C-alpha positions in Angstrom: -5.1 57.5 11.7 -4.0 57.1 15.7 -5.2 60.7 16.1 -8.5 59.8 16.0 -7.9 57.1 18.7 -7.5 60.2 21.4 -11.5 60.7 21.9 -14.1 58.7 21.7 -16.3 58.9 18.7 -19.4 60.5 20.6 -16.7 63.2 22.1 -15.3 63.8 18.9 -18.8 64.6 17.5 -19.6 66.9 20.8 -16.6 68.9 20.7 -17.1 69.7 16.6 -20.6 70.5 17.2 -19.9 72.7 20.3 -17.6 75.0 17.9 -20.2 75.5 15.3 -23.4 76.3 18.3 -20.9 78.6 20.2 -19.9 80.3 16.9 -23.5 80.8 15.9 -24.3 82.4 19.3 -21.3 84.8 19.0 -22.5 85.6 15.8 -25.8 86.2 17.1 -24.5 88.1 19.8 -22.6 90.6 17.8 -25.7 91.2 15.5 -27.8 91.9 18.6 -25.4 94.4 20.0 -25.1 96.0 16.7 -28.9 96.0 16.4 -29.7 97.2 19.7 -26.8 100.4 20.3 -27.7 102.3 17.2 -25.7 105.2 19.2 -22.4 103.3 17.6 -23.7 103.5 14.1 -22.6 106.3 11.4 -24.7 109.5 10.7 -25.4 109.8 7.1 -26.8 113.6 5.6 -29.6 113.5 3.2 -31.1 116.3 1.3 -34.9 116.5 0.4 -34.6 119.9 -1.2 -32.2 122.9 -1.3 -33.9 124.3 2.3 -33.9 121.1 4.2 -31.4 118.5 5.1 -31.8 115.7 8.0 -29.5 113.1 9.4 -30.1 109.5 8.8 -28.4 106.3 10.6 -26.3 104.1 8.6 -25.1 101.2 10.3 -21.9 99.9 9.3 -21.7 96.3 7.7 -19.9 93.5 9.8 -17.9 91.4 8.7 -19.1 87.9 9.8 -16.1 86.1 8.7 -14.2 88.1 10.9 -16.6 87.4 13.9 -16.6 83.7 13.3 -12.8 83.4 13.2 -12.6 85.4 16.3 -14.3 82.7 18.1 -13.1 79.7 16.8 -9.7 81.0 16.8 -10.5 81.4 20.8 -11.9 77.5 20.5 -8.8 76.1 19.0 -6.5 78.3 20.8 -5.3 80.0 16.8 -4.6 83.7 17.1 -7.1 86.0 16.4 -7.6 89.6 15.3 -10.0 92.7 16.6 -10.8 91.7 20.0 -9.8 95.5 21.1 -12.9 96.5 19.0 -15.7 93.9 20.6 -17.6 95.0 23.7 -17.1 93.9 27.2 -19.6 91.2 26.9 -18.3 89.9 23.8 -14.8 89.5 25.2 -16.5 87.7 28.1 -17.7 85.4 25.5 -14.3 84.7 24.1 -12.6 84.6 27.2 -15.0 81.5 28.3 -14.2 79.8 24.8 -10.5 80.4 25.5 -11.0 78.5 28.7 -12.7 75.8 27.0 -10.4 75.7 23.9 -7.2 75.3 26.6 -8.8 72.5 28.5 -9.8 70.2 25.4 -6.3 71.2 23.6 -4.4 70.4 26.5 -6.2 67.0 26.8 -5.9 66.6 23.2 -2.0 66.9 23.2 -1.7 64.7 26.1 -3.6 61.7 24.8 -2.3 62.1 21.4 1.4 61.7 23.1 -0.2 58.6 25.1 -1.2 57.2 21.5 2.2 57.5 20.1 4.3 56.5 22.7 2.5 53.4 24.3 3.9 50.1 22.5 0.9 48.2 20.8 1.1 44.7 22.1 3.4 42.1 19.8 1.9 39.3 17.5 0.8 36.2 19.3 2.9 33.1 19.0 0.8 30.3 17.6 3.3 27.7 16.4 6.8 26.1 17.9 8.5 27.9 14.9 7.2 31.0 15.8 8.4 30.6 19.8 11.5 29.3 18.5 12.3 32.6 16.3 11.2 34.3 19.1 14.1 33.6 21.6 11.9 33.2 24.7 12.7 31.0 27.7 10.9 28.5 28.5 9.7 28.4 32.7 9.3 24.6 33.7 8.1 23.9 37.6 8.8 20.3 37.5 11.9 18.8 36.1 10.3 15.3 34.8 8.5 17.5 31.8 11.6 18.1 30.7 12.2 14.6 29.9 8.3 13.6 29.3 7.7 16.7 27.1 10.6 17.2 24.8 12.1 14.1 24.7 15.7 13.4 23.8 15.6 15.7 20.9 18.9 17.3 19.8 19.6 21.1 18.8 19.1 21.7 15.1 15.3 20.9 15.2 12.6 23.2 16.7 11.6 21.0 19.7 15.6 20.5 20.3 16.3 24.2 20.2 13.4 24.7 22.6 14.7 22.2 24.8 17.8 24.0 25.2 16.2 27.3 26.6 14.1 25.5 29.4 14.5 27.0 32.7 13.5 25.1 36.0 12.0 27.7 38.2 12.6 27.2 41.9 10.5 30.0 43.0 6.7 29.8 44.0 4.6 29.8 41.0 3.2 33.0 41.5 6.5 34.6 40.8 6.8 32.6 37.0 3.4 33.3 36.4 4.2 37.3 36.7 7.1 36.7 34.5 4.9 35.1 31.8 2.1 37.7 32.0 5.1 40.3 31.4 5.9 38.6 28.3 9.6 38.0 29.1 9.3 34.1 29.6 7.0 31.5 28.3 5.4 28.8 30.5 4.8 25.2 29.9 1.2 24.1 31.5 -1.4 21.2 30.7 -3.7 22.0 28.0 -7.1 21.6 30.1 -5.7 23.9 32.7 -5.2 27.2 30.7 -9.2 27.8 30.8 -9.0 28.2 34.6 -5.6 30.4 34.3 -7.3 32.4 31.6 -9.7 33.7 33.9 -7.8 34.0 36.9 -5.3 36.4 35.1 -7.3 39.2 33.4 -6.6 42.7 31.7 -8.5 46.0 32.3 -11.0 45.3 29.7 -11.4 41.6 30.8 -10.1 39.9 27.9 -7.6 37.3 28.9 -3.8 38.2 29.3 -2.3 34.3 28.6 -2.3 33.0 25.1 -1.4 29.5 24.4 0.2 28.0 21.3 -2.0 26.2 18.7 0.2 23.8 18.0 0.8 21.2 21.1 4.4 19.7 21.9 2.9 16.3 23.0 -0.4 15.1 23.6 -1.1 12.2 26.0 -3.8 9.9 26.4 -4.3 8.3 30.3 -6.5 5.4 30.8 -6.8 3.1 33.7 -7.3 -0.4 32.3 -9.1 -2.7 34.4 -7.6 -6.9 33.9 -9.6 -9.0 32.0 -12.3 -10.8 33.7 -11.9 -8.2 37.0 -15.7 -7.9 38.5 -15.0 -4.2 38.7 -14.8 -3.9 35.1 -18.7 -4.4 35.0 -19.4 -2.3 38.0 -17.4 0.9 36.7 -19.3 0.7 33.3 -22.7 0.9 35.0 -21.9 3.7 37.0 -20.1 5.8 34.2 -23.3 4.9 32.2 -25.8 5.6 34.8 -23.8 9.2 35.0 -23.6 9.9 31.3 -27.4 9.1 31.1 -28.6 11.3 34.5 -26.5 14.1 32.9 -24.0 14.3 35.5 -21.4 15.1 33.2 -23.7 17.8 31.5 -24.5 19.4 34.7 -20.7 19.3 36.0 -19.4 21.1 32.9 -22.0 23.7 32.6 -21.3 24.4 36.3 -17.6 24.8 35.4 -18.0 27.2 32.8 -20.7 29.3 35.1 -17.8 29.3 37.3 -15.3 30.5 35.5 -17.5 33.0 34.0 -18.8 34.8 37.0 -15.2 34.6 38.5 -14.3 36.5 35.4 -17.2 39.0 35.7 -16.6 39.4 39.6 -13.2 40.5 38.9 -13.6 43.0 36.3 -16.1 44.3 38.5 -13.7 44.8 41.7 -11.6 46.3 39.2 -13.4 48.8 38.5 -14.6 49.8 41.8 -10.9 50.2 43.4 -10.0 52.2 40.2 -12.1 54.5 38.0 -9.0 54.8 35.8 -6.2 52.6 34.2 -2.9 52.2 35.7 0.0 54.1 35.0 1.7 53.8 31.4 -1.6 52.4 29.9 -3.4 54.3 27.2 -6.7 55.7 28.1 -9.6 56.9 25.6 -11.0 60.3 26.5 -14.7 60.4 26.9 -17.2 63.0 27.6 -17.5 62.8 31.4 -13.5 63.5 31.6 -14.1 66.7 30.1 -17.4 68.0 31.1 -16.2 71.0 33.7 -15.1 72.9 30.2 -18.1 72.1 28.6 -19.8 73.6 31.8 -17.6 76.4 32.0 -18.1 77.5 28.4 -21.8 77.5 28.8 -21.7 79.5 31.8 -19.8 82.1 29.9 -22.7 81.6 27.0 -25.2 82.5 29.6 -23.4 85.5 31.1 -22.8 87.1 27.7 -26.2 86.8 26.6 -27.9 87.5 29.8 -25.5 91.0 30.2 -26.5 92.0 26.8 -30.1 92.4 27.5 -29.9 95.5 28.7 -29.2 96.8 25.8 -32.4 95.4 23.9 -34.6 97.1 26.1 -33.3 100.5 26.0 -32.7 102.5 23.2 -31.2 106.1 22.9 -34.0 108.7 22.6 -34.2 110.9 19.3 -36.4 113.0 18.6 -38.4 113.4 15.5 -37.3 115.9 13.0 -39.2 118.8 12.7 -39.6 119.8 9.0 -40.6 123.5 9.3 -39.7 125.8 12.1 -41.6 129.1 12.6 -38.9 130.8 14.0 -35.5 131.6 11.9 -33.1 130.6 14.4 -32.4 127.8 16.6 -33.8 129.4 20.1 -37.2 129.4 18.8 -40.3 128.7 21.3 -41.7 125.8 21.4 -45.6 125.6 21.9 -45.1 124.5 25.7 -43.0 127.3 26.4 -39.5 126.2 25.9 -36.9 126.5 23.4 -35.8 124.1 20.9 -32.4 124.0 22.5 -33.0 123.8 25.9 -35.9 120.6 24.9 -33.0 119.0 23.0 -30.1 119.4 25.4 -32.7 118.0 28.5 -33.5 115.0 26.4 -29.6 114.4 25.6 -28.7 115.0 29.1 -31.4 112.0 30.2 -30.0 109.6 27.4 -26.5 110.5 28.5 -27.2 109.5 32.3 -28.9 106.2 30.9 -26.0 105.4 28.9 -23.5 106.1 31.9 -25.7 103.7 34.0 -25.7 100.9 31.5 -21.8 100.7 29.9 -18.7 102.0 30.7 -16.6 100.7 27.7 -14.8 102.9 25.6 -16.8 103.2 22.9 -19.7 104.7 25.1 -17.1 107.6 26.6 -16.5 108.3 22.7 -20.4 108.8 22.2 -20.4 110.9 25.8 -17.9 113.1 24.5 -19.6 113.7 21.2 -22.7 114.3 22.9 -21.5 116.7 25.3 -20.2 119.5 23.0 -22.3 122.7 22.7 -25.1 122.3 20.0 -24.2 124.3 16.8 -27.1 126.5 15.2 -28.7 125.0 12.3 -29.7 126.3 9.3 -33.0 127.8 8.6 -35.7 124.8 7.8 -33.7 122.2 9.1 -32.9 120.6 12.6 
């Protein structure tokens, strides 16, 4: 299921919704082209009686599955067929869909490689036995802690094995902290210092980069005991009681917690401002704002493809109504306006040809022009 970690859930929903929406728009565009361009339809001869025949338009059946396959193939960078039979506006539509698909596919493949090649974090060590099995060195900055914490245990026991892997760090503490953060060594600190250090070293998501073992090596209880009958004993107890009753201890605890939380929030905010993306080698889940440009280009292509096709919605090739009865036996009969039927029909055809030349220059229009420019043949008696 690592494949679903490439994009956020919102981006996954937007991507597949875009594929469905663009497919419906492309199908509607193809139907609009077929409906608004009757010259591209086939003609069928219909015979009502032995003396009269006329031609009726027969629209070809469009393969909706093939049309959807063209645009979906372009969006998903899959092979498509039948693009040579489409119009220039459909090709423009598919071209912008191809640009969108290339961008989305490239981002998906790059993020997928990062998901599979980025190592996940190791299991946290919680016990001394797990620390012993890991084989990590233990960095100690004070040599006196070796005896105070590890005692004089011999190798063979867990604490004795850990004592053999102690490394005294003579360099500054900051360098030893970096080695601990990198996971190459372990460090020995006081338990009460962990809260402060956990807010000092944070990850990109604001989580602490340090982890402490649940099992402690050694615990000490320190107390300052006054001698019996000392006059300071009563005074010290009185001051401690006043501090406790007036809430100073509670206030100090709350102030310390607030200070640590504020320090953590400021560090996260400063890191977000300095860098809008994670550091090199770290994994990043792509969001919608990362891939906003291909969606804008796809919207531009849809707008251009649909906007240019409006010309076909308002222009229709003129076709004269069929005349059922003609008084003259030949095609050169005189119309009541004074012109012959051949001259009147040829004039309408020439006007339609000029309109068609101004509107489109694709291959299909040239084929129509070549067919219309052929000389008219005489029609049989009683038909046009």
